[in-house]
PyMOL Python script that loads the backbone (N, CA, C, O; Angstrom):
from pymol import cmd

cmd.read_pdbstr("""\
ATOM      1  N   MET A   1      -4.777  -9.832 -11.881  1.00  0.00           N
ATOM      2  CA  MET A   1      -4.560  -9.956 -10.449  1.00  0.00           C
ATOM      3  C   MET A   1      -3.163  -9.452 -10.117  1.00  0.00           C
ATOM      4  O   MET A   1      -2.233  -9.605 -10.910  1.00  0.00           O
ATOM      5  N   TYR A   2      -3.026  -8.864  -8.969  1.00  0.00           N
ATOM      6  CA  TYR A   2      -1.742  -8.362  -8.526  1.00  0.00           C
ATOM      7  C   TYR A   2      -1.411  -8.953  -7.163  1.00  0.00           C
ATOM      8  O   TYR A   2      -2.295  -9.452  -6.467  1.00  0.00           O
ATOM      9  N   GLU A   3      -0.166  -8.897  -6.791  1.00  0.00           N
ATOM     10  CA  GLU A   3       0.217  -9.388  -5.469  1.00  0.00           C
ATOM     11  C   GLU A   3       0.389  -8.242  -4.491  1.00  0.00           C
ATOM     12  O   GLU A   3      -0.103  -8.307  -3.364  1.00  0.00           O
ATOM     13  N   SER A   4       1.082  -7.198  -4.910  1.00  0.00           N
ATOM     14  CA  SER A   4       1.251  -6.047  -4.028  1.00  0.00           C
ATOM     15  C   SER A   4       1.596  -4.825  -4.857  1.00  0.00           C
ATOM     16  O   SER A   4       2.006  -4.937  -6.012  1.00  0.00           O
ATOM     17  N   CYS A   5       1.428  -3.681  -4.269  1.00  0.00           N
ATOM     18  CA  CYS A   5       1.834  -2.439  -4.904  1.00  0.00           C
ATOM     19  C   CYS A   5       2.390  -1.531  -3.811  1.00  0.00           C
ATOM     20  O   CYS A   5       2.278  -1.838  -2.624  1.00  0.00           O
ATOM     21  N   GLY A   6       2.975  -0.439  -4.204  1.00  0.00           N
ATOM     22  CA  GLY A   6       3.616   0.426  -3.225  1.00  0.00           C
ATOM     23  C   GLY A   6       3.050   1.828  -3.242  1.00  0.00           C
ATOM     24  O   GLY A   6       2.079   2.126  -3.938  1.00  0.00           O
ATOM     25  N   LEU A   7       3.683   2.678  -2.459  1.00  0.00           N
ATOM     26  CA  LEU A   7       3.343   4.091  -2.401  1.00  0.00           C
ATOM     27  C   LEU A   7       4.290   4.829  -3.336  1.00  0.00           C
ATOM     28  O   LEU A   7       5.504   4.639  -3.262  1.00  0.00           O
ATOM     29  N   LEU A   8       3.760   5.654  -4.200  1.00  0.00           N
ATOM     30  CA  LEU A   8       4.602   6.446  -5.092  1.00  0.00           C
ATOM     31  C   LEU A   8       4.879   7.771  -4.399  1.00  0.00           C
ATOM     32  O   LEU A   8       4.015   8.646  -4.343  1.00  0.00           O
ATOM     33  N   ILE A   9       6.091   7.912  -3.871  1.00  0.00           N
ATOM     34  CA  ILE A   9       6.479   9.112  -3.136  1.00  0.00           C
ATOM     35  C   ILE A   9       7.780   9.633  -3.728  1.00  0.00           C
ATOM     36  O   ILE A   9       8.771   8.909  -3.817  1.00  0.00           O
ATOM     37  N   ASP A  10       7.761  10.894  -4.131  1.00  0.00           N
ATOM     38  CA  ASP A  10       8.944  11.552  -4.691  1.00  0.00           C
ATOM     39  C   ASP A  10       9.502  10.791  -5.895  1.00  0.00           C
ATOM     40  O   ASP A  10      10.717  10.690  -6.065  1.00  0.00           O
ATOM     41  N   GLY A  11       8.608  10.261  -6.722  1.00  0.00           N
ATOM     42  CA  GLY A  11       9.018   9.588  -7.946  1.00  0.00           C
ATOM     43  C   GLY A  11       9.528   8.170  -7.778  1.00  0.00           C
ATOM     44  O   GLY A  11      10.016   7.573  -8.738  1.00  0.00           O
ATOM     45  N   ALA A  12       9.425   7.617  -6.571  1.00  0.00           N
ATOM     46  CA  ALA A  12       9.912   6.254  -6.324  1.00  0.00           C
ATOM     47  C   ALA A  12       8.835   5.437  -5.618  1.00  0.00           C
ATOM     48  O   ALA A  12       8.094   5.951  -4.780  1.00  0.00           O
ATOM     49  N   TRP A  13       8.761   4.155  -5.972  1.00  0.00           N
ATOM     50  CA  TRP A  13       7.826   3.247  -5.309  1.00  0.00           C
ATOM     51  C   TRP A  13       8.462   2.756  -4.021  1.00  0.00           C
ATOM     52  O   TRP A  13       9.626   2.355  -4.013  1.00  0.00           O
ATOM     53  N   ARG A  14       7.702   2.785  -2.930  1.00  0.00           N
ATOM     54  CA  ARG A  14       8.231   2.313  -1.652  1.00  0.00           C
ATOM     55  C   ARG A  14       7.135   1.666  -0.816  1.00  0.00           C
ATOM     56  O   ARG A  14       5.944   1.824  -1.083  1.00  0.00           O
ATOM     57  N   CYS A  15       7.570   0.942   0.190  1.00  0.00           N
ATOM     58  CA  CYS A  15       6.649   0.329   1.149  1.00  0.00           C
ATOM     59  C   CYS A  15       6.244   1.374   2.180  1.00  0.00           C
ATOM     60  O   CYS A  15       6.860   2.437   2.265  1.00  0.00           O
ATOM     61  N   ALA A  16       5.221   1.081   2.953  1.00  0.00           N
ATOM     62  CA  ALA A  16       4.854   1.953   4.063  1.00  0.00           C
ATOM     63  C   ALA A  16       6.007   2.000   5.059  1.00  0.00           C
ATOM     64  O   ALA A  16       6.761   1.035   5.192  1.00  0.00           O
ATOM     65  N   SER A  17       6.140   3.121   5.753  1.00  0.00           N
ATOM     66  CA  SER A  17       7.251   3.307   6.695  1.00  0.00           C
ATOM     67  C   SER A  17       7.348   2.201   7.726  1.00  0.00           C
ATOM     68  O   SER A  17       8.445   1.771   8.082  1.00  0.00           O
ATOM     69  N   ASP A  18       6.203   1.741   8.206  1.00  0.00           N
ATOM     70  CA  ASP A  18       6.222   0.695   9.237  1.00  0.00           C
ATOM     71  C   ASP A  18       6.054  -0.707   8.658  1.00  0.00           C
ATOM     72  O   ASP A  18       5.993  -1.684   9.404  1.00  0.00           O
ATOM     73  N   GLY A  19       5.979  -0.808   7.332  1.00  0.00           N
ATOM     74  CA  GLY A  19       5.870  -2.108   6.677  1.00  0.00           C
ATOM     75  C   GLY A  19       4.483  -2.733   6.700  1.00  0.00           C
ATOM     76  O   GLY A  19       4.298  -3.843   6.201  1.00  0.00           O
ATOM     77  N   ALA A  20       3.504  -2.036   7.272  1.00  0.00           N
ATOM     78  CA  ALA A  20       2.149  -2.593   7.375  1.00  0.00           C
ATOM     79  C   ALA A  20       1.442  -2.590   6.020  1.00  0.00           C
ATOM     80  O   ALA A  20       1.640  -1.690   5.203  1.00  0.00           O
ATOM     81  N   CYS A  21       0.620  -3.605   5.797  1.00  0.00           N
ATOM     82  CA  CYS A  21      -0.156  -3.729   4.562  1.00  0.00           C
ATOM     83  C   CYS A  21      -1.615  -4.035   4.888  1.00  0.00           C
ATOM     84  O   CYS A  21      -1.940  -4.538   5.963  1.00  0.00           O
ATOM     85  N   ILE A  22      -2.472  -3.719   3.940  1.00  0.00           N
ATOM     86  CA  ILE A  22      -3.895  -4.030   4.034  1.00  0.00           C
ATOM     87  C   ILE A  22      -4.203  -5.071   2.960  1.00  0.00           C
ATOM     88  O   ILE A  22      -3.860  -4.878   1.794  1.00  0.00           O
ATOM     89  N   VAL A  23      -4.836  -6.151   3.341  1.00  0.00           N
ATOM     90  CA  VAL A  23      -5.207  -7.198   2.382  1.00  0.00           C
ATOM     91  C   VAL A  23      -6.429  -6.728   1.598  1.00  0.00           C
ATOM     92  O   VAL A  23      -7.405  -6.255   2.182  1.00  0.00           O
ATOM     93  N   VAL A  24      -6.373  -6.859   0.282  1.00  0.00           N
ATOM     94  CA  VAL A  24      -7.489  -6.521  -0.600  1.00  0.00           C
ATOM     95  C   VAL A  24      -8.178  -7.821  -0.974  1.00  0.00           C
ATOM     96  O   VAL A  24      -7.534  -8.770  -1.422  1.00  0.00           O
ATOM     97  N   ARG A  25      -9.499  -7.860  -0.786  1.00  0.00           N
ATOM     98  CA  ARG A  25     -10.267  -9.078  -1.050  1.00  0.00           C
ATOM     99  C   ARG A  25     -11.249  -8.867  -2.194  1.00  0.00           C
ATOM    100  O   ARG A  25     -11.763  -7.766  -2.397  1.00  0.00           O
ATOM    101  N   SER A  26     -11.497  -9.920  -2.924  1.00  0.00           N
ATOM    102  CA  SER A  26     -12.485  -9.889  -3.995  1.00  0.00           C
ATOM    103  C   SER A  26     -13.869  -9.713  -3.380  1.00  0.00           C
ATOM    104  O   SER A  26     -14.230 -10.458  -2.470  1.00  0.00           O
ATOM    105  N   PRO A  27     -14.650  -8.745  -3.854  1.00  0.00           N
ATOM    106  CA  PRO A  27     -16.001  -8.595  -3.320  1.00  0.00           C
ATOM    107  C   PRO A  27     -16.914  -9.762  -3.698  1.00  0.00           C
ATOM    108  O   PRO A  27     -17.920 -10.007  -3.031  1.00  0.00           O
ATOM    109  N   ALA A  28     -16.569 -10.475  -4.755  1.00  0.00           N
ATOM    110  CA  ALA A  28     -17.393 -11.595  -5.204  1.00  0.00           C
ATOM    111  C   ALA A  28     -17.166 -12.853  -4.381  1.00  0.00           C
ATOM    112  O   ALA A  28     -18.110 -13.582  -4.079  1.00  0.00           O
ATOM    113  N   THR A  29     -15.910 -13.108  -4.018  1.00  0.00           N
ATOM    114  CA  THR A  29     -15.593 -14.371  -3.347  1.00  0.00           C
ATOM    115  C   THR A  29     -15.054 -14.213  -1.934  1.00  0.00           C
ATOM    116  O   THR A  29     -15.073 -15.162  -1.150  1.00  0.00           O
ATOM    117  N   GLY A  30     -14.575 -13.018  -1.607  1.00  0.00           N
ATOM    118  CA  GLY A  30     -13.960 -12.812  -0.299  1.00  0.00           C
ATOM    119  C   GLY A  30     -12.525 -13.300  -0.226  1.00  0.00           C
ATOM    120  O   GLY A  30     -11.871 -13.172   0.809  1.00  0.00           O
ATOM    121  N   GLU A  31     -12.035 -13.862  -1.331  1.00  0.00           N
ATOM    122  CA  GLU A  31     -10.659 -14.361  -1.371  1.00  0.00           C
ATOM    123  C   GLU A  31      -9.677 -13.196  -1.497  1.00  0.00           C
ATOM    124  O   GLU A  31      -9.980 -12.204  -2.159  1.00  0.00           O
ATOM    125  N   PRO A  32      -8.507 -13.307  -0.871  1.00  0.00           N
ATOM    126  CA  PRO A  32      -7.492 -12.258  -1.033  1.00  0.00           C
ATOM    127  C   PRO A  32      -6.994 -12.206  -2.481  1.00  0.00           C
ATOM    128  O   PRO A  32      -6.733 -13.241  -3.094  1.00  0.00           O
ATOM    129  N   VAL A  33      -6.867 -10.988  -3.018  1.00  0.00           N
ATOM    130  CA  VAL A  33      -6.350 -10.817  -4.373  1.00  0.00           C
ATOM    131  C   VAL A  33      -5.041 -10.033  -4.384  1.00  0.00           C
ATOM    132  O   VAL A  33      -4.388  -9.942  -5.424  1.00  0.00           O
ATOM    133  N   GLY A  34      -4.654  -9.476  -3.264  1.00  0.00           N
ATOM    134  CA  GLY A  34      -3.411  -8.719  -3.191  1.00  0.00           C
ATOM    135  C   GLY A  34      -3.332  -7.943  -1.896  1.00  0.00           C
ATOM    136  O   GLY A  34      -4.090  -8.187  -0.957  1.00  0.00           O
ATOM    137  N   SER A  35      -2.402  -7.002  -1.860  1.00  0.00           N
ATOM    138  CA  SER A  35      -2.254  -6.158  -0.678  1.00  0.00           C
ATOM    139  C   SER A  35      -1.777  -4.778  -1.098  1.00  0.00           C
ATOM    140  O   SER A  35      -1.165  -4.613  -2.152  1.00  0.00           O
ATOM    141  N   VAL A  36      -2.063  -3.802  -0.269  1.00  0.00           N
ATOM    142  CA  VAL A  36      -1.614  -2.429  -0.490  1.00  0.00           C
ATOM    143  C   VAL A  36      -0.967  -1.935   0.795  1.00  0.00           C
ATOM    144  O   VAL A  36      -1.347  -2.372   1.881  1.00  0.00           O
ATOM    145  N   PRO A  37       0.005  -1.028   0.691  1.00  0.00           N
ATOM    146  CA  PRO A  37       0.645  -0.523   1.896  1.00  0.00           C
ATOM    147  C   PRO A  37      -0.325   0.331   2.701  1.00  0.00           C
ATOM    148  O   PRO A  37      -1.152   1.050   2.140  1.00  0.00           O
ATOM    149  N   ALA A  38      -0.213   0.243   4.011  1.00  0.00           N
ATOM    150  CA  ALA A  38      -1.028   1.046   4.920  1.00  0.00           C
ATOM    151  C   ALA A  38      -0.206   2.269   5.312  1.00  0.00           C
ATOM    152  O   ALA A  38       0.563   2.226   6.271  1.00  0.00           O
ATOM    153  N   ALA A  39      -0.371   3.351   4.571  1.00  0.00           N
ATOM    154  CA  ALA A  39       0.406   4.566   4.808  1.00  0.00           C
ATOM    155  C   ALA A  39       0.100   5.141   6.190  1.00  0.00           C
ATOM    156  O   ALA A  39      -1.032   5.090   6.670  1.00  0.00           O
ATOM    157  N   ILE A  40       1.134   5.684   6.808  1.00  0.00           N
ATOM    158  CA  ILE A  40       0.979   6.346   8.107  1.00  0.00           C
ATOM    159  C   ILE A  40       1.395   7.805   7.954  1.00  0.00           C
ATOM    160  O   ILE A  40       1.763   8.233   6.860  1.00  0.00           O
ATOM    161  N   GLY A  41       1.341   8.558   9.024  1.00  0.00           N
ATOM    162  CA  GLY A  41       1.662   9.985   8.994  1.00  0.00           C
ATOM    163  C   GLY A  41       3.020  10.299   8.396  1.00  0.00           C
ATOM    164  O   GLY A  41       3.164  11.289   7.679  1.00  0.00           O
ATOM    165  N   ALA A  42       4.014   9.475   8.677  1.00  0.00           N
ATOM    166  CA  ALA A  42       5.356   9.707   8.128  1.00  0.00           C
ATOM    167  C   ALA A  42       5.348   9.596   6.607  1.00  0.00           C
ATOM    168  O   ALA A  42       6.060  10.335   5.928  1.00  0.00           O
ATOM    169  N   ASP A  43       4.551   8.684   6.073  1.00  0.00           N
ATOM    170  CA  ASP A  43       4.444   8.540   4.618  1.00  0.00           C
ATOM    171  C   ASP A  43       3.752   9.763   4.019  1.00  0.00           C
ATOM    172  O   ASP A  43       4.159  10.264   2.971  1.00  0.00           O
ATOM    173  N   GLU A  44       2.720  10.232   4.684  1.00  0.00           N
ATOM    174  CA  GLU A  44       2.010  11.426   4.228  1.00  0.00           C
ATOM    175  C   GLU A  44       2.950  12.630   4.220  1.00  0.00           C
ATOM    176  O   GLU A  44       2.980  13.396   3.257  1.00  0.00           O
ATOM    177  N   ALA A  45       3.707  12.790   5.286  1.00  0.00           N
ATOM    178  CA  ALA A  45       4.644  13.913   5.369  1.00  0.00           C
ATOM    179  C   ALA A  45       5.682  13.847   4.252  1.00  0.00           C
ATOM    180  O   ALA A  45       6.014  14.870   3.654  1.00  0.00           O
ATOM    181  N   ALA A  46       6.193  12.656   3.969  1.00  0.00           N
ATOM    182  CA  ALA A  46       7.186  12.493   2.901  1.00  0.00           C
ATOM    183  C   ALA A  46       6.582  12.830   1.543  1.00  0.00           C
ATOM    184  O   ALA A  46       7.251  13.411   0.688  1.00  0.00           O
ATOM    185  N   ALA A  47       5.319  12.468   1.345  1.00  0.00           N
ATOM    186  CA  ALA A  47       4.660  12.728   0.066  1.00  0.00           C
ATOM    187  C   ALA A  47       4.390  14.217  -0.138  1.00  0.00           C
ATOM    188  O   ALA A  47       4.374  14.698  -1.271  1.00  0.00           O
ATOM    189  N   LEU A  48       4.180  14.938   0.948  1.00  0.00           N
ATOM    190  CA  LEU A  48       3.845  16.356   0.844  1.00  0.00           C
ATOM    191  C   LEU A  48       5.060  17.271   0.831  1.00  0.00           C
ATOM    192  O   LEU A  48       4.922  18.478   0.627  1.00  0.00           O
ATOM    193  N   MET A  49       6.236  16.721   1.044  1.00  0.00           N
ATOM    194  CA  MET A  49       7.452  17.557   1.049  1.00  0.00           C
ATOM    195  C   MET A  49       7.825  17.969  -0.341  1.00  0.00           C
ATOM    196  O   MET A  49       8.817  18.673  -0.531  1.00  0.00           O
TER     197      MET A  49
END
""", "prot")
cmd.dss("prot")
cmd.show_as("cartoon", "prot")
cmd.util.cbc("prot")
cmd.orient("prot")
């Protein structure tokens, strides 16, 4: 189980630009198991540079 993970951009782990996250739930129980950053356009642009 994990608590959170980040976006790997330019060799560094970071949060989404706006700090938003998506809760990941277990398909078996519906319980939250962690969260992932909700990347936005600015994150995409940074990753593609």
